[in-house]
N, C-alpha and C positions, 0 to 999 in steps of 0.2 A: 331273190327278185321277181317281179311281175314278167312273164314271159313277152310280154305286148312290150318291156320296156327295151331299149336298145341306148348304145352310147357314142357318144362323138366325142375324143380325145378326155372321155375319164368323166362325161357328163351325162347324165342319165335322160334320155330320150323316151317319151309315152307316145305309139304311133295309136291312137285306138281305132283309125279305120284302115291302116294298110299293114298290110303282114310283109313292110320289108325293114331292113334298116336303114338308118342316115347316117352317112358316115362309117367308122370302126368300130369292132364290138371286141373289146381286148381289156383282160381281165387285170393284165398287168397295170394300167394307167388307172383303173378303176380303184384298185389299190392305191397305186401312189395318190391318185386323187384323193381318197378318203385319208390317208397321213397328210394331206397337205389341210384337210377340213372340208373337202370338196364332198361332204358326203350328202347332204339336203336336200341337191338341187335337181329338177325335173323338168325337160322342156316339152310340153304340151302341145301336139299338132293339131289342127282343127280343121276341117275343109269345110270350104262356104259355097255359095253357086260357082264362083268364078276359080274353084280350083287352086285357091291362092292357100296356101297354109299357115297363117302367120304362128310366131312364138312366143310362146309366153311361161317364163321364168319363175317356178313354185318349189317349196319343201315338198319332197316326195310325202306322201299321205294325207297331203292338205287336199282338201274335195274340189274335184275340178271347176271353172267355175265356166259360163257360159262367154264372160266379156273378152273380144279377143284382144282387147288392146293388150301392147306390152308393157310389164311392170318390172324391174330390175326386185327381188327379195334380197333383205339381210342374209349374207352368208356368213355361217361360222367356220372360224378357221384360225388354226395354229399359223398360219403364213400371212403376211402384209396383207389388209383388207383390200387397200387398192389394186393390186396385184390381178387379185381376185374378181374385184367388179369389173377392170380393165380389160380381163380374159372374159366376160360375159359380154360385157359392150361390144368389144369385137364379134363375137359370134352374132349378136342382138343386130348389128348392122350389117353383117352378112348378108341377112334371111337365109339360114344352112335349110331350110325346110321347106323352100318357093320349088317343089318339084309337080311333075305330073304323073299321072296314073299313065300304068304301061299300055291300056287303052288307046293314048293319045300318042304313035309311032312317033309321026312329023314332031310334034313339041318336043319331044323327048330327045330326040339327034339333034335338034338344035340348041337345045340348052346343054348338052353331055360335056363338049371343052370345057365348059362355064364351071361346070360342076366341078371337075375337075383342079382348075384352078383354084375354089374355093375349097375343096375338100385338102391342098393341099396347104394352103394357106391356114387352115384350121391347124391342121397339123403342127406348120411351125408356131404359132400363137400357141396351141396347148403344151406342147415342148419348152418354148419359151419360159410359159407362164411355171410349168411345174419346177422347171430349173431353179427360178426365182424362187420362188416359193420352199423350195428344199433348201438351198444357199441358207435364205433367213432363218428358216427354222431351224437349221444346224447350226447356223450363226448365233442363234440363240441359244442352243443348247450348248452352246462353246462357253457363252457369256455365264450362263448359269455355273457349268463346271469349273470356269475360271474362279468365279466368284468365292464358291464353296474351297478350292484350292487354295485361291490366296487367304483366306477364312483359316484354313487348318496349318498353312506354312506359317504363318506371321502371329499366330495369337487372336485373330480376329481385329487386328488393327486397322484395317484399311481394307477396300474391294477396289474391283475392276477400273471403275469410274473412276479413281482416285488414282491410278495408276494411269490412265486414258490422259488425264487431265495435266498431267506432274509438268513438267518441264525439262525437256531433255537434254537441255544447256548446260543445267545445273551440275556440276561436274561432283564424281565419288569422293568418300573421305580420301585424303591421299596424306603423306609425310612430306618430308623439306627437298625428298629427292623425285617426287612429283609421282608416288609409287602407291598402289591402292594394294592391301594386301590384305585376302581372303581365306579365312583357316577354314579348309573342306575334310570333315570328318564320316569316315564311313563306317557305320555300326555294323556286328555281325548280328545275325537275325532278320525277321520279314514285318514284322508290327510295331511301330512306331505307339500305339498309345497304348499296348499292354503294360504292365508293371514290370521293372525290372524282375529278370529271372537270369541269375545268373550270369554266362557269357554272352546275353543276349545284348546287355549293354556296354559290352567292352568297344574299346575302339579296335575296330580291323585296318583303317586305314587313317594316316594323319599325313596330309597333306595342304601347302600352302600354293596358291595361285597369286602371284605377285603380278600388276599390268602397271603402264603408264599408258596414261587416256590420252595424252598428248601425243606422242609418238608411235602408239599401236605396239608396244613391244610389248611380249606375252611370257613369264618365266615359272618355272615352277617347281620345288623341292620337295620331299617326302624326311619327316620324322622316324627313326626308328621307332615302332610300337612296342618293344621293350625298353626303352630308354629310362635309365634310373635317375628319377626328379626329387626333388624335397618333398613336395605336394603329393602327399601319400595317404592311403587307410588303410593297407593292407602290409603285408610284411616284406612284400615282391616291391613297393614302390614305381611301380611301372606308368610310365604316363600315359598307357592305355585304360588307366584305371582312374581317370581325374574326373573324368565325366560321371561314370559309375558309381565315384564316391559319392559324388555331390547330391546327383539326380535322385538317386535311391533315399534321399532324408525327405523326400515328399510320403512317404509311405509310415516315417516317424511323427508326421507332424501332425497338432492336435487335431489341424480342421479336418487331416483323410478319413477319419470313420465316420465324421458327418457328411461329406459329400462323396465318398465312395460308393455310393448305389445313384445318383444323380449326374449323370452324366455330361451336363450342362457344368456344373459347379467342380466336376473334377478335370474336366478339360483346361480349365481356368488354373487350379494350382498344378497340374502336371505344366503347364505351359510357364508356371512362373518358376518353376523348379528347373524346367528348360532353360531358360534364361539364365539362371543363376549357375549350372550346370556348365555349360557354355563360354560365359564371360570368366569362368576362372579356369578355364582350359584354353583360350585366349592370352588368359594373363603367363599359363608356364610356358607356354610356345613363344611368345615374346621375348620371357626370359631366357630361352634354351639358343634363340637365333638370331635376339637382340634387335627384331623388326616390331614395331608396331602392330598389334593385328587391327583392321577397321570394319572387318564384317567376318560373319563366322555362317558356315551352312551345314547342317547334320543331314546324313542321308541312311538309309538302311540298305540289304542288299537284294531287295527288291526291287529299287528306283533304276539301278543299273540293268536288272532282266527284261523290266517292263519297258524303259528308255530304248534300250538296244533293238528289243524286237519292235517297238513301233518304228523305229526309223530302217526298219527293213534288215537288221543285221550292218556288222559293221565291219569294217577291212584293215588288215594287219598285215605285216611281212615277218616271218622268223630269219633271223641272220646269226651265224655263229659268229660271237664276239672277236674283234680284231679284223674282221675282213671289212673289206667295201661296199656298201650302199648305194646307189645312184638313183636308186627309186624314188617316189614322195609319198610312200605310204611310211605310217608310225611304226616304228620297229621292236619287235620282243626281242633281246638281246639274250640268248643261251652260253653257255659254258661249257657246251658239249660237242661234238663233231656231229652227233646224231640228230641233233636237234633237242626238243624238251619232249620229256614224260612226267606224268605226277599220277599216280593210281588215287590219290585219293577222292577225286570225285567219278569212280569206274560203278559206285551207284547209281548214277544218275541213267544209266541205262542197262541197271540190271546187271552188272558183271557181265557182260558180253561182251564189251568192246573196251577201247583205250578210251576214256574221254576227254582226256588231253595228253595227246600224243601229234607232235609237229615234227616234221622234218624242217631242216636248216634252207632256206635258196625257195623257200614256198610263200606265195603272198594265200590268205589264212580270210575266208569270211564266216563270221561268227554270231549266232543268236546269242541272243541273252543270257543262258545260262551257260553255254562253252566261252563267253567273253567273263562272266563270273569267276567260272571256275578257273580259268587263264590269268586274271588276276591276281587268283588267291594262289595258285599254285607254288609251293618252295619244297616242294621235295619231303613233303608228311608221310607219302605211304609210296614203299617201293613197290616193286623198283624204281626207282626216278632215275631223274638225269636231267643235265642243262639246266637247275636252278641253283648252281653255285654262289653261296653268298644268303641264301637263305631270304629272310625279311628283305635285304637290299635288292635282292631280285625282283621280289615281289614288287615292293613300292617303284621299282622304274619301270617294271612291267605297266603297272597300275597308270601311273602316266603318261604310257604309252595308248592304253587303251581310254582313256580321256580325252586325249589329244584325238583318237580315230572317232570318238562319239560326238565331239564338236564341229569335225569337219563333215560328218556324215548330217550331223542336222541341219549348219550349213549349207546344204547341197538340197534340203528338202521342199519342199514348196509346199508349206502346209496351208496355202491358202486353197490349193486343189485338193489336197489330202488331208481331207479335215476328219477322217477317222483317228490317221497319227497325230492329230495334235490333239482328238479328246484323250487317246491313250495315255501320253504324255502328262496330261494336264493332269488326268484322274491319278496317275501314278506319282506326280509331283505332290499332288493333293495329300495321300495316304501315307508317301514314304520321305518326307524332305520337311525339314525345319528350317528357316532362317530369319538371318538379324536386320533383313534390306526394310527399308522403308520403300511408299509408293514413291519419290522421288530416284531413289538408288535403282528400282526395278525398271523404271523408264529409263535411266540413262543406260543402265545396264545391255536391255534390250536395243539399244541404238549404237552404243559398241561392238555387239555383236554382228550387226550388219557391216560396220566398218574393217574392225581387224582383221588382219590374217591370221588365222587361229593354226594354220598350217605352218606359219614360222615360229608356233610354239617352241621355245627351250627347256629344256631339262636339267636341273641343275645337281650335279651330284658331291653328294656330301658323306657318303659312307666311308672314307678313307680317313672321318674327323673319328672314328669313333673306335672302342676295342671289347669284344666280348668278357663276362666272365661273370661270373655266379656267387650270390649275397642272399643273406636271410638276416632282417631286420639290421642292414646297415651293414653287416660283416662278411667276410670270405664265407663259402661254404662250398662244400662236396655235393655235388647231384646224384642224388640214388642213398645218398649217407646221412645226411642233415635234413631234419624237417625243416619245409618251408621254403629250403636250399631253390631258388629258380636262377634261369641261363638271364644275365642284364646284359647292356650294353650303357658304356659310361665314355666321356670323352676323352680322347688319348692322351689330352692335356691335365687330366686328374677328374676326379670325380666331384662334381658341381661345375666344374672350370671350362665355363661355354666361351671362352674368350680366342679363340679359333675359329669356333665355329661362326660366331657374329662376326671376326674379319670377312671370313670365306665368302658369307652369305650376301656380306654388303656388299664387297668387291664387284660380286658375279652379278646382282641385282643391279646398279648402277652402271648405267652406259657411259663410257668411257671413250670416246671418239680419239684419242691418241691411241690407245690402242687396235683401234680399228683402221688405224692409217698405218700402223706398223712401221712407222719410220726410224730407221737406225739411227743410233745420235752417239757421237765419239767425245768421250769427256776426257780434257787434258787439264792436267794439273801445273798454274802458272805462276803459282801463291812461292813455290819455296817449302811451304810447309812438307810434312810426310803423311801419307795418308788419303788427302783430303780427297783427291778425286776417286778415289774408291769408296771413301766413306758416300760423296755425293751421288756416285753411281748408282749405290745399294740403295737411295733413298729415291731414285729416279724411276728403279725398278718398280717399288712398292707401288709409284706413282700413276704406272701403266708404260713408259716408255719403253721402248728396247735398245738396251744398250751394246755399243760396238764396243769399238777399242778404247781403254781407260788407263792412262799412262802421264808420265808427264810430258812437257814442250823440249824441245831443245834448248840447250843453254843459254844461247842468244836470244830463246822467246819469251823469258821466264819477265814477269814485273806486268804493270799496267791492270788496267780494269779488266772485269767479267764481259766478254764479249761471244756471241752466239754467231758461227759464220751459217750462210745455206752454200751447200754444194751440190752442182748439178741442177738437172732441168725436172719438173715435175710437181706441182702444188701440195704442201701437207700442210694446209691450213691451221688446223687444229692443233698441229705440235708445235706447228710457228707459234700459235698465240700462247699456250702454255709455258714454252721457254720463255718466251718475254715476260710473264706473268710472274714465274718461279724466280727467274734472276736478275727481277727487277732492269731491265735492260728496256733501251725505249725504241731500238730494231736491230732486224737482222742483217749483218754485211752481208754482200753478196761478190765481195772483190776475193782479191787474195788471201790465201789461208798466211796465218805468221810465216815467217821464215822458216824451213825444216821440217813444216808440216805437211804431211801427207794422206788423205782420207778418202775413201769411196763409200763413205754414209752419207745419208740427207744432210745431218744437219753435224756441227764441230762445234761442242761449248770447249772457251778457253778461259777457267776459271782462275779468275784475278784476284783484285782487293774485294 
């Protein structure tokens, strides 16, 4: 820069006659202005006989002209043109170079207060212009990043404009109970675009997130990665191979050899098999759970690491199972009074630390790598403790960490923390694939702001499975028989998912009768044996809380079925359900039949 050039809040000023600076010389402002594109602006100061110094804005390097008229030039800028022009107009209107020489002392003193006010105003104007410019420049970067990420995540089906233009009131797909089920599959490995190699495409996490859009209810449950299923391509038959079995077929597709050196065409082929593999995965999980899967999301390890780091880390608490926790953090439950330890990740600190080692009763802040390590801890490398249940404990911990990520994301102001937003966008683009369309994404953004992620509930289905060892569908001994693998099968029997489906269905559907917890006595007035016991058992399956089950006194037999409300307190859901179930017109609030006493909320007297 010419030694006679100075700056006014990032604008270069050339004073050809006065050896002084106008405004402030600040290298940082110059750099910032350069980033905005305000790099080619100069202000010429020319002195006439009247000592007034008109301002002329021009490109640096342009030959000076004698014309003293002020004329605004085109400014090349990555920031909005209007913002830059407005800034220059403010400077021009203020005539900041209307100064006097040092010899004119009286005039100088008279002008000083006004000069201070003007300088302050220039600074404010400059800072505001830079903030606006930087915000929109960053916004343009975010827009570009989002477009690229959406293209990667969805196979190029739509862009950011489609999402913004979508109607947020269009509901997500849902079943007859109003629930939307999303299959989330976390794969081992760090690269989504490399061809499958061994374990890098095996499902490390298989989780279902089920939500009710109207009630704001969110529930999650995990499927054992070692579950033995019918759909298999290896001798183990584990569910975590389903994706790998289908996706790797793209390498055997006759088109693969033709497109493998063409990145664009190869990406299309990979996406085609990505969809096939995940659709098959949804079908297998749907068969096991009895629930229709509406959407899928497929991520790898790098997703968790980058997202957690971009959020500034997450918080969980470590608690011994069976103890009471009254805090509000997601809980990592342990099976050891010492806490949890797994030496499998000590390599991350070059074996100079215990990378996964936490005491019970402590709140823990996790960065991305520690979050991933804790999510995968299952006692693989000893000495280990606190992870009893192996995969089951890991699946439960993964749900807690997902909960922590969702809570932290909701607390983060991405409008002000643009860098965090960019990091997350890029991480998702590189490491996530999904089946959501533009309308579903727009709806999901709306629901994320409306739902209370802190109330997300985890459904534990681990007791519905048992461990075994098989190869090729036959029992075997690990370490002795070739191909023998540890597997999980339903307790009801191999491929018998009836108990699993019933438990999940009951857990997912909100039952207001269960929530009210009103006790109902069931009395038999029919004269037939065992009627009250049979009906009471059916009612338990429907969510009723059953109290006394007995026959009515001898003198109270006969008549139609009647329902009595006992005591005060409204239990509207229970009352409505009883009326519907037994086809009774109304609940009696009068005296109970002769000889009948009860402390329950309702008494059902079974008659004809």
